[in-house]
LOLUM-195757 format. One line per 2 residues: their letters; for each residue x negated, y negated, z of C-alpha. Coordinates in steps of 0.2 Angstrom, whole numbers. Last residue first. Layout:
A) X/Y/Z | ...;
end
This chain:
YY) -185/-60/-284 | -194/-65/-268;
GE) -207/-52/-267 | -219/-60/-280;
NQ) -217/-79/-281 | -204/-87/-291;
AD) -202/-97/-307 | -213/-87/-319;
SE) -208/-70/-313 | -190/-75/-313;
TP) -191/-81/-331 | -190/-99/-334;
KP) -174/-109/-337 | -176/-123/-350;
SL) -173/-133/-340 | -177/-132/-321;
RD) -165/-139/-309 | -160/-122/-302;
IH) -178/-118/-299 | -180/-133/-287;
KQ) -165/-129/-277 | -170/-111/-276;
PI) -186/-115/-266 | -202/-106/-272;
PR) -204/-92/-259 | -218/-94/-246;
LK) -235/-85/-250 | -245/-73/-239;
HY) -228/-64/-236 | -233/-54/-252;
EK) -243/-42/-241 | -227/-37/-231;
IN) -222/-42/-214 | -206/-34/-207;
TA) -211/-23/-193 | -227/-32/-188;
AD) -218/-49/-185 | -211/-47/-167;
PN) -226/-35/-163 | -239/-48/-166;
YA) -257/-43/-163 | -262/-28/-175;
KV) -249/-30/-189 | -251/-49/-188;
RE) -270/-47/-190 | -269/-35/-205;
YL) -256/-45/-215 | -263/-62/-212;
TE) -282/-57/-215 | -284/-64/-233;
TR) -296/-77/-225 | -286/-92/-232;
VL) -270/-83/-227 | -276/-81/-209;
DE) -282/-99/-208 | -266/-106/-216;
WR) -255/-97/-203 | -266/-104/-189;
NM) -267/-122/-194 | -254/-131/-183;
EG) -265/-137/-169 | -259/-124/-156;
FM) -276/-116/-154 | -289/-126/-161;
ER) -305/-122/-152 | -302/-104/-146;
CR) -292/-101/-162 | -306/-107/-173;
ED) -318/-95/-163 | -306/-81/-166;
LM) -305/-83/-184 | -324/-86/-185;
FN) -327/-70/-176 | -315/-61/-188;
IF) -325/-68/-202 | -342/-64/-195;
DK) -340/-46/-190 | -357/-41/-185;
SI) -365/-58/-189 | -358/-67/-174;
ED) -368/-58/-161 | -384/-57/-171;
ST) -384/-75/-174 | -383/-79/-156;
VK) -369/-86/-146 | -369/-100/-132;
NT) -358/-99/-117 | -373/-93/-105;
EE) -383/-108/-110 | -370/-122/-106;
TS) -363/-113/-91 | -369/-126/-79;
KE) -367/-122/-60 | -354/-131/-49;
YE) -344/-116/-43 | -358/-103/-45;
AP) -364/-105/-27 | -346/-103/-21;
TS) -347/-85/-27 | -336/-79/-42;
GE) -319/-71/-42 | -317/-75/-60;
AF) -298/-77/-62 | -295/-84/-45;
YW) -309/-96/-44 | -307/-102/-62;
EK) -288/-105/-59 | -293/-118/-45;
PK) -302/-128/-58 | -321/-130/-59;
AE) -329/-145/-52 | -343/-151/-64;
GE) -360/-152/-55 | -369/-145/-70;
KY) -357/-144/-85 | -344/-131/-89;
AA) -345/-125/-107 | -334/-130/-121;
RQ) -345/-145/-126 | -360/-132/-127;
RI) -349/-120/-137 | -344/-133/-150;
VN) -363/-137/-153 | -366/-119/-151;
IY) -355/-115/-166 | -366/-127/-177;
QA) -382/-118/-172 | -374/-101/-173;
AL) -370/-105/-192 | -387/-110/-195;
EY) -394/-94/-188 | -381/-84/-197;
NG) -387/-90/-214 | -378/-77/-225;
MR) -369/-88/-237 | -353/-84/-228;
GA) -362/-89/-212 | -366/-106/-218;
AE) -349/-110/-224 | -341/-103/-208;
AA) -353/-114/-197 | -350/-130/-207;
IL) -331/-128/-206 | -333/-124/-188;
YT) -343/-140/-185 | -329/-150/-194;
EG) -316/-142/-184 | -322/-151/-168;
FR) -322/-168/-177 | -303/-169/-179;
MR) -291/-168/-194 | -273/-169/-195;
TF) -269/-178/-178 | -251/-183/-176;
NR) -251/-198/-165 | -241/-197/-149;
SG) -226/-208/-149 | -212/-195/-144;
QE) -195/-195/-151 | -187/-183/-139;
YN) -181/-193/-124 | -175/-181/-110;
MD) -188/-186/-97 | -187/-204/-99;
PR) -196/-219/-109 | -208/-207/-117;
NP) -226/-210/-112 | -227/-193/-104;
DL) -231/-185/-121 | -237/-167/-121;
WK) -244/-161/-137 | -261/-154/-132;
LL) -256/-148/-115 | -249/-131/-119;
GP) -238/-124/-106 | -242/-108/-97;
FF) -228/-95/-99 | -210/-92/-93;
HN) -195/-93/-104 | -201/-80/-118;
TN) -208/-70/-103 | -224/-70/-94;
ND) -224/-56/-80 | -238/-47/-89;
VP) -249/-63/-87 | -247/-65/-69;
LL) -233/-77/-63 | -235/-82/-45;
TY) -220/-92/-38 | -227/-101/-22;
PS) -234/-95/-5 | -239/-79/-13;
MA) -237/-63/-3 | -223/-56/-14;
VA) -233/-60/-30 | -248/-51/-22;
RQ) -238/-36/-17 | -231/-35/-34;
LE) -248/-35/-42 | -254/-21/-29;
RD) -238/-11/-33 | -242/-12/-52;
KE) -259/-4/-49 | -271/-5/-63;
VD) -274/-23/-60 | -281/-20/-43;
LV) -281/-37/-35 | -295/-42/-24;
KG) -289/-45/-6 | -293/-63/0;
TR) -278/-64/12 | -268/-74/0;
DK) -271/-63/-15 | -287/-62/-25;
AG) -291/-62/-44 | -306/-53/-49;
YY) -298/-46/-64 | -280/-52/-67;
KP) -282/-66/-80 | -274/-83/-84;
IF) -263/-82/-68 | -248/-94/-69;
YA) -244/-104/-54 | -228/-111/-49;
AT) -223/-122/-35 | -240/-129/-30;
DG) -238/-143/-17 | -231/-160/-21;
LQ) -215/-157/-11 | -218/-144/2;
FK) -222/-125/1 | -215/-108/6;
PK) -202/-116/17 | -199/-108/34;
GV) -186/-94/37 | -200/-81/42;
LE) -217/-89/44 | -219/-87/63;
AP) -213/-69/61 | -227/-64/49;
TE) -220/-58/33 | -219/-39/30;
YL) -226/-35/12 | -224/-21/-1;
LY) -211/-10/8 | -205/4/-3;
DT) -187/6/0 | -184/2/-19;
TA) -176/-13/-27 | -170/-9/-45;
GN) -177/-18/-60 | -178/-3/-71;
QD) -197/-2/-69 | -196/-2/-50;
VY) -195/-16/-38 | -206/-15/-23;
YY) -199/-23/-7 | -202/-39/2;
KD) -198/-42/20 | -194/-56/32;
KW) -190/-68/19 | -200/-84/17;
VP) -191/-99/12 | -188/-106/-6;
IS) -189/-124/-12 | -173/-128/-21;
SA) -167/-143/-12 | -184/-151/-11;
RN) -186/-153/-30 | -203/-160/-36;
AW) -215/-145/-33 | -230/-146/-44;
YV) -233/-134/-59 | -249/-125/-61;
WK) -256/-117/-76 | -254/-131/-89;
FM) -264/-126/-104 | -279/-133/-114;
KL) -291/-134/-99 | -291/-116/-93;
LR) -292/-109/-111 | -306/-121/-116;
SD) -318/-120/-101 | -329/-106/-108;
NK) -342/-99/-96 | -332/-88/-83;
TD) -317/-89/-96 | -326/-78/-109;
YL) -311/-81/-120 | -301/-70/-132;
KT) -296/-56/-120 | -284/-62/-106;
QF) -275/-77/-113 | -275/-73/-131;
YP) -271/-55/-128 | -256/-60/-117;
TP) -249/-70/-132 | -248/-89/-131;
RV) -230/-97/-132 | -218/-104/-145;
RK) -201/-112/-144 | -199/-115/-126;
WA) -189/-131/-128 | -194/-137/-111;
RG) -195/-155/-108 | -212/-160/-101;
QE) -222/-159/-85 | -225/-178/-84;
ID) -208/-183/-89 | -198/-173/-76;
RQ) -188/-157/-76 | -184/-149/-60;
LG) -195/-138/-49 | -194/-130/-31;
PI) -188/-113/-37 | -192/-110/-55;
NE) -178/-114/-68 | -186/-131/-71;
YT) -201/-122/-77 | -193/-117/-93;
PV) -209/-116/-103 | -216/-130/-114;
WY) -224/-127/-130 | -210/-134/-141;
LH) -205/-151/-134 | -221/-162/-136;
MR) -221/-158/-154 | -207/-171/-156;
NG) -217/-185/-165 | -205/-199/-168;
DG) -189/-197/-179 | -191/-215/-184;
NF) -204/-224/-174 | -200/-242/-179;
LI) -185/-246/-169 | -191/-236/-154;
EE) -207/-246/-152 | -218/-233/-143;
TF) -228/-230/-160 | -233/-216/-171;
EI) -248/-216/-182 | -253/-201/-193;
AF) -271/-195/-189 | -287/-193/-198;
IT) -305/-191/-192 | -301/-191/-173;
ES) -315/-185/-162 | -320/-203/-156;
ST) -303/-203/-148 | -293/-220/-150;
KQ) -275/-217/-151 | -273/-201/-140;
GS) -286/-206/-128 | -275/-209/-113;
IS) -264/-194/-117 | -278/-182/-116;
FT) -279/-171/-131 | -298/-171/-136;
NK) -301/-177/-118 | -299/-159/-112;
YD) -314/-153/-121 | -325/-165/-111;
PE) -339/-175/-120 | -328/-179/-134;
LA) -336/-174/-150 | -342/-189/-161;
HK) -337/-198/-176 | -344/-211/-187;
GS) -362/-206/-186 | -362/-199/-203;
EI) -372/-184/-199 | -357/-173/-195;
VA) -347/-180/-209 | -361/-176/-221;
KA) -364/-159/-214 | -346/-155/-217;
HK) -348/-161/-235 | -364/-151/-239;
LA) -357/-135/-230 | -341/-135/-240;
NQ) -351/-139/-256 | -363/-124/-253;
MD) -349/-113/-249 | -340/-118/-265;
TS) -355/-116/-276 | -351/-98/-282;
QQ) -335/-105/-288 | -317/-100/-283;
GR) -303/-103/-295 | -290/-98/-282;
QD) -288/-80/-288 | -285/-69/-273;
KV) -295/-54/-269 | -310/-62/-262;
AS) -305/-80/-258 | -315/-89/-245;
GR) -321/-101/-259 | -305/-110/-261;
TL) -302/-113/-243 | -320/-118/-239;
YV) -320/-130/-254 | -304/-137/-248;
KA) -310/-138/-230 | -326/-148/-235;
LL) -316/-159/-246 | -305/-163/-232;
NC) -320/-169/-222 | -326/-180/-236;
AA) -310/-188/-238 | -308/-192/-220;
WK) -326/-198/-220 | -323/-210/-234;
TA) -308/-217/-225 | -289/-214/-224;
RG) -279/-227/-215 | -273/-223/-197;
RD) -281/-237/-188 | -281/-253/-199;
SQ) -299/-261/-200 | -305/-247/-211;
QE) -320/-237/-209 | -333/-229/-221;
PL) -325/-237/-236 | -316/-227/-249;
IN) -323/-227/-267 | -334/-211/-268;
YA) -324/-200/-256 | -308/-205/-265;
KE) -315/-200/-282 | -321/-183/-275;
LD) -305/-181/-266 | -294/-183/-282;
EI) -306/-172/-292 | -305/-158/-278;
IA) -286/-158/-278 | -285/-157/-297;
KY) -297/-142/-297 | -287/-134/-283;
VD) -271/-136/-293 | -280/-129/-308;
AV) -286/-113/-299 | -268/-111/-292;
PT) -261/-110/-309 | -248/-123/-313;
RP) -230/-120/-311 | -219/-125/-326;
FD) -210/-142/-324 | -197/-145/-337;
TM) -183/-156/-328 | -188/-174/-333;
IE) -177/-189/-332 | -185/-204/-340;
TV) -191/-222/-336 | -200/-221/-319;
NG) -214/-209/-322 | -230/-209/-313;
EL) -243/-196/-319 | -252/-183/-309;
TL) -239/-169/-309 | -245/-151/-305;
PV) -230/-139/-303 | -235/-126/-290;
AG) -245/-110/-291 | -248/-104/-273;
FH) -233/-108/-262 | -241/-111/-244;
QV) -259/-115/-247 | -254/-124/-264;
LD) -242/-135/-255 | -253/-140/-241;
FY) -267/-144/-253 | -255/-154/-265;
FY) -250/-165/-251 | -267/-168/-245;
AR) -273/-172/-263 | -260/-185/-265;
MF) -264/-193/-249 | -283/-194/-253;
RL) -279/-200/-271 | -267/-214/-264;
EG) -280/-219/-251 | -294/-220/-264;
ER) -283/-231/-275 | -280/-242/-261;
VA) -298/-245/-258 | -302/-247/-276;
KE) -288/-260/-278 | -295/-270/-264;
AD) -313/-270/-272 | -305/-275/-289;
TM) -297/-290/-281 | -278/-291/-278;
DK) -267/-304/-285 | -265/-297/-303;
VK) -258/-280/-300 | -256/-271/-316;
PL) -270/-258/-313 | -261/-252/-297;
YM) -244/-249/-306 | -248/-231/-312;
LA) -257/-227/-296 | -242/-232/-286;
TN) -230/-221/-296 | -242/-206/-294;
AR) -243/-209/-275 | -225/-210/-273;
NI) -222/-195/-284 | -234/-185/-273;
GK) -226/-191/-257 | -209/-186/-263;
YN) -217/-170/-269 | -223/-166/-251;
NE) -206/-170/-244 | -196/-160/-256;
WF) -207/-144/-254 | -206/-145/-235;
EY) -187/-148/-236 | -185/-134/-248;
IL) -193/-122/-235 | -182/-129/-222;
NF) -167/-125/-232 | -169/-106/-234;
GS) -162/-102/-251 | -178/-95/-259;
NM) -180/-82/-245 | -187/-79/-228;
QA) -169/-77/-220 | -172/-58/-224;
SY) -184/-58/-209 | -202/-62/-209;
KN) -201/-60/-190 | -210/-77/-185;
FA) -205/-87/-200 | -187/-81/-204;
DK) -183/-75/-187 | -191/-90/-178;
NG) -181/-104/-188 | -169/-109/-174;
GD) -180/-107/-160 | -176/-102/-142;
AG) -184/-90/-129 | -202/-92/-136;
EW) -209/-84/-151 | -227/-76/-150;
VY) -243/-84/-155 | -260/-75/-156;
DV) -258/-66/-173 | -247/-76/-184;
GY) -228/-76/-189 | -224/-93/-181;
ET) -238/-106/-178 | -240/-113/-196;
FT) -224/-114/-205 | -213/-115/-189;
YY) -225/-129/-183 | -221/-139/-199;
RE) -203/-141/-196 | -194/-142/-179;
QG) -191/-161/-181 | -202/-177/-184;
VY) -218/-167/-184 | -221/-164/-202;
WR) -210/-178/-208 | -222/-191/-202;
MT) -232/-187/-217 | -221/-197/-228;
TY) -224/-212/-218 | -242/-213/-225;
LG) -234/-215/-242 | -225/-231/-237;
NV) -241/-240/-233 | -247/-237/-251;
AT) -231/-243/-259 | -228/-258/-247;
EM) -246/-263/-250 | -243/-262/-269;
GT) -227/-273/-267 | -236/-286/-257;
KT) -251/-286/-269 | -239/-288/-284;
EF) -236/-277/-299 | -227/-265/-288;
FD) -213/-278/-286 | -210/-277/-305;
YS) -202/-260/-301 | -187/-270/-295;
VG) -182/-280/-279 | -165/-286/-273;
SA) -168/-280/-255 | -182/-279/-242;
VE) -179/-271/-225 | -193/-272/-213;
EE) -203/-257/-207 | -216/-254/-194;
LF) -229/-241/-200 | -245/-249/-195;
SE) -237/-261/-182 | -247/-254/-168;
CS) -263/-257/-177 | -259/-275/-179;
SF) -253/-286/-193 | -252/-272/-205;
SL) -234/-274/-211 | -223/-262/-221;
TA) -210/-268/-233 | -199/-253/-235;
LI) -183/-253/-246 | -195/-253/-261;
IF) -201/-236/-256 | -194/-224/-268;
LN) -185/-235/-280 | -179/-219/-289;
NR) -168/-227/-302 | -172/-216/-317;
VI) -173/-200/-309 | -189/-190/-306;
NK) -187/-171/-304 | -205/-168/-304;
M) -203/-152/-294;
end
């Protein structure tokens, strides 16, 4: 959609200051300017800085997570979600007229047009040194490549526009073959990699290693194709490994020692693991729509006895939740800490008026929800009528696994017997929520996006930075590239760096959930699991691509890349069929691409044929 109009002064309204890290995207209104403004250093800085704000769109409302987390294998929809039928269920709403699809298209082409125009004016700027121009050119090429990479993964063949145009109205934009789009992306990133500095004084700007990391992922994505035609080359995996290895060996980034620190609130701005992130601020005036991802992975915990909404535990929009399979089958939780560290399993009592009291007797509830006369538990007389817990105690506890879990008396639960589970729930001094009792309202909350720095519990415009690339993924890119070339030994080495970080360290106190889920002995509570959490080359070689998909999910669950991973590996259809009953009924092979927006097609002149203008399955 290169639908450029004559007076599209795309960012002249934004003069952006870099006086400090926190003012990265602060805006001041400038008026009475023309395109000549871009021939000045101030104008060019405005143009480049304005381009970064375009990526704020992804998390400013209910947008990009619907593209990447709905309709996949290990995520199910929550109780609410305006876009879930189209994206999670692949319903008839997934069509060329769906407005959110057009908004994604429009936003990314807006960014591309901004980059094209700035690149056109950059050589004309007289009050910048050649070195300064080179850095800004690198940023512009990096961002343009990123926007095209997102577009080509979701839409396939798209119009490829690489020239600025501020003088004429254009409506003829044929779709460029996928192979040519990838070629242009790689050319931009290779150029950016060669001219960007290793680090920048302003946090949030693209660097040499951000370009290198994105190059590795682009090569991996192009080279992953078997049936699809992406212009894949025999050297793609070599290049993916080379660039990922370069980032790893650069010394500019490092894994956080503890997995939970990759998404801790205190480290959200300065993590050593962040390779590229979009900046947000706590300054309301300059935060726009903010980062609202903190809303979408939170259960309706305030409806559980003893609880009410607060800032720390989040505001519950319950849009997406982890599947039971993800919680119970995907992790070796005895050795791997990631599942227990990335979710909130315990909710603390903060509402005295709704704390429940012990009833004298608890009865079995049958499959129809009717209470039977089968007595599950008779409460000791001294407890009857007394509060089950106090303020600050556990009010709700989600059990990540059944096997080995014990009830209040120390009895091991028998997961095959529904009565045993109900008995454990009845005996629990808090609301106990086993996996099979999870619903679209009640599920463990993902910690990765929570934002307690908001001014009040109802405030939506969060200030967490939007991390687009982090170092943990770099190791997995390197591992997959190596494995795809048949070097499973090297692949295992890279995976085990991630696995070592994911393991419990010697002397580390394991969380309470670990005790219940694993039923281990006290002697094991502080033992290291670094060796037992490692994989071997033989283990990963048996079904390597599916292993890597699971490992990427174990490491990066909820980080808005899952749909793209499944499409990249040509496994979307089969894995959704296997793991997502909401989507399995409607999904078709052609759903590996989104429909081209009708608003774009309607602007085209001359009119193309349906097959030229639209993706298969949508016309």
